[in-house]
N, C-alpha and C positions, 0 to 999 in steps of 0.2 A: 504494500500500500504506500502511496506517495505521501510524504510529509514535506510541506513547503515551509521554509523559514523566512521570517521577515523581521527586520530591525527597524524600530520606529519609537521615538521618544523614550529611549532607554529600555525598551522591551524587546525581547526575542519572542516572537509569536509563532507557534506551530499549529497549523490547521490539520486535523486528522488525528487518528490514534490507531493503536493496534488492538485487536481482539474485540469480539462482540459486534462486528460490523453489521450483522444482519438483524440486530435486535431493535425493537421498538421501545420507546420510553414507557415504563410502567405507569399506570394511572396513579395520580398522587392523592386524589380526594379519598378520604376515609382510610388512608393507609399510614403506616409508620415509616420513618426514614432513619436508619441507624448509621452513625458515623463512628469510626474507630481510628485512633492513631496509635502506632506501635513502633518503637525503636527496636528493630529485629536483631540487633547485636551481630554485626558482621555477616550479613546475608550475601556471601560471596561464593565463588566457584572452587575455592581451595587451591588456586594456582597463583603463586607469587606473593602470598601474604605472610611469608616467614617472619617478618619483622614485627608482626602484630599478634600478640599472644592469644587474644580471644578469637581471632579469625580462624576458620577451618583450614587445616594444613594439608588436606588432600581432597580429591574429588569425592571420595566416599563419605568423609565427614561433612563436606558441603551438601551432598545429597540428603544426608540425614537431617541436617539443620533446615534445609529448604522444606523437607517433608514435615518436620515438627512445626514450623511456622505456619505452613498451609493447613495442617491438621487443626491447629488451634484456631486459625481464622475461620475455618469451616464451622466451628462451634459457635462463633459470634454471629455469623450470617449477616454481615453488615452490607449496607448499600453503597457506602463510600469508605475506602480504606486508604490511609496515608501510612507509608512504610519508610522509616529512616534506616540508614546504614545498609543500603542495598547497593550492589555493585553495578548493575547494568540492566538494560531493557530485556536481555536474554533471561536473566534471573527472574525478573518480574513475570515474564511469559511462562517460565517454569512453574512459578507459584500459581498463576492463573489456571494453567492446565490442571494442576492438582485440585483446584477449586471447581473444576468442571468447565473451564473456559467461558464462564458466564459474564465476565467483566470486561469492560473497556479498559485498556491499559494506558496509563499516563506516565510517560518518561521523557524528561527534557534534560539533556546532558548538563551537569554542573561543572564547576571549575576547581574542585578540590583535588589537586594533583598529588598531594602528600599521601592521603589515605585511600583515595579513589572511591570514597563513600559518596552516595547520592541519596536522593529522595525520590520516591515513586508513588503512584496511586493506582487504585482500581475503583471503577465506578460502574454500578449497574445501569445508571442513566447515561444516555449519550452525552458526549463531551462536545460542546459547541466550538471551543478553542482552548488551547493550552499554550503555555510559554513560561518565560522567566524574565527577570529584570537583569540587564547587564550594567546597571548603574553602580557607581562607586561613591563612597562617602568618606570624608576625612574624619579622623578622630583625634582628640575628643570632639564630640558633636557640639554645636554652638551653645546649647543650654547647659552643658556640663561644667560644674565648678572645678573639676579636676584639670590640672594642667601638666600633663605628662608629655613624653616625647610624642610628637605627632606622627600620624601615618595615614594610609588610605586603605580602605577595606571594601570588599564586595560581599554580597550575600551568596557565598559559594554553593550552598546546598539548599535549593528550594525550587518549587514550581508553582504556577497558578493554573487552575483549570476551571472553566465556566461550565456549569451544568444547568440545564433547564428543568426546574421542578414546577410543574404546572405552569402558571403564568409568571413565575419568579425566575430571575437569573441569579444563580448562586455561584459566587466565585470562591473556590477553596484555594488558600495559599498554604501549602505544606512546606515545612522548613526543618532545618537542623542547624542551630546556631553554634557558635564557638563554645567549647567546653570551659569548665572551671569557673564557677559562679563568683568566687571571691578574689581571684587573681586580678590585680588592678589593670594591667595592660589588656588582659582578656576581656574584662567586663567593659572597658572603654571601646574595644574593637567590636564587641557584641552589640553595644548601643548603636554603633555606626551601622551594623547589619540591620538592626531593628528599625532604624530610621528609614533605610531603603525599603523595608517591608511595609512600614507605615505609609510611605508615599505611594507605594504600589497599591495597597489596600484602599487608600483614600481615592485613588483614581477610579477604581471600580465602584466604590460606594457613591461617589459623586455622579456616576452614570445610572444610579438607581439599583445597583446590584446589592443583594444581601452578601455578606462576606463572612467567611470562616477562616481564621488563622489557627493552624494546628500543627503540632509536632513536638520535637525535642527542642525546647527553648534554652535548655541548659542554664536556667535561672529561676529564681523564686518569684512569687507574686506578693506584692506589698500589702494587699488587703485580704486576699484569700490565702491565709497562712497554711503552710503544710503541717504535717503531724509533728515535725520536730521544731516548729516555730522558727524556721529559717527566714531571715529577712534579706531582701536583695540589697546589694550595694549599688546596683544599676537602676536605670529608669526604663528598662526594656518593657515591663508589663504595662507601664503607663503609656508608652508609645503605641502599644497594640490596642489598648482600650480607648484611648482618646485620639482618634484619627485626625480631628480638626480642633486644635487648642483654641481657636478663635470662636468656636461655637460652644455654648454652655452645655455641660454634660458629656458623658462618655458614650461613644457609639457602639462599643463592643463590651461584652461581659465575659468573665471567666466562668465556663460551665460548671467547674468544680465547686463554685460557691455554695451550691445546694447540698454538698456532701458534708457529713460530720467531719470535723477537723482530724480526728484520729484515723480517718480513712484516706486522707489526702497524702498519699505517697505513691510515686510511680517508678522510683529507681532504688536499686540496692547497690551500695558501694561497700565492697568487702574490705573494710578498713584494715583488719588484721590479716587479711589474705589467708584465712583458715578454710575457705570454701564453704562456710556455714553462714546462713542468714541469722545474724545475732540479734535481730529485732530492731526496734525503733531508732536506736542510735546510728544505724546504718541505712536509714530510709530518708528519702527526700522527694519532693515533687518538682521535677524538672520538665515534665511533659504537660502540655496544656492545650485546651480547646477554647479559643476566644471566638465569640459569635455575636453578630449584630443583635441589638435589642429586639427588633421586630421578629427575627427568626427565633430568638431565645424564648419568646412567649409560647412556642410550640414544644418546648422541652418537657418531656414527661419522665425521663429517667436519665441519671448520670451514674456511671459505675467506673471505678478503677478496679479492674478485675484481678484481685489478689487470690481468688479461688481457682482461676483457670489453669494455673501452673505454679510450681514452686520456683523461686528465684534461680535464674540461669539454666533451668531445664529447657526453656525455650528462649528466654532473653533475660538480661539483667534489668530490663524495664518491664513494668506492667502497663497494659494498654488503658487508655481513657476511652470509654464508650458512651456516646451521647445519643439518646433516642428522641426523635421528634414525632409528634402525632399531628396530622393535618385533618381538620374536620371535613 
């Protein structure tokens, strides 16, 4: 299938997608729509990842991991899936095949040359367009009080995809931002990435789209505190929630706000490297689903699925699952 690239106003836009080409959009009225985001922990093919300890080290290990991720996702039965730490469109297609090939595949090549990790998606609904932003941003960003060594950052791992849900245009922006929430250079660079995503999201929002920003943000939320009471040093969450600072109020909300605080953790960091999940002191919430206020009115359930698998048997992250119901 032909994929046509277009560069305009800082966006790389691809029209077309792989998988599910013959499907019609399911009827939205009276149905639910389930969204899931999962950092799948090195969903790679097992070739050339020797420098990365958690990556599969051979094709057999890779196939096992791909099967484990697909088997888990089959139990979720989501309508839109965002996957972080995936290697390629080929790996995405292998996951889709194991799910019965029922999804439209979303993959727009990112720019992370160090790890080769990327972000991809699967949608049961047809994708009108997809792409990514090739914008760059200097850091510290203008509103930041920190004055460190300046640099320039891009949002290396993300995509956007517009899906038609009934009479709504919903644009999903799936991402994986820089790691290490408290490292000063990292969080300044992550703010620059978030500002790029904010501007991208605002563009779609101003066109009348509903917007969902989801994925591994690698940072905490300042008002939706996680189970360990981690507080962000950055303003990343504020950039995602307040798309237009000149307009009163926040345009997006964190879907996890409806969860009890003790359930708000999505990541296990094995602090003592003993291979055992030692509980709350090793848990944090780095993965988020930010959703426009209008669309959030349809949320009927939010889950961080700690019951779906034990830490690191599928991933070191647990998925965030958001269910919408449309009358």
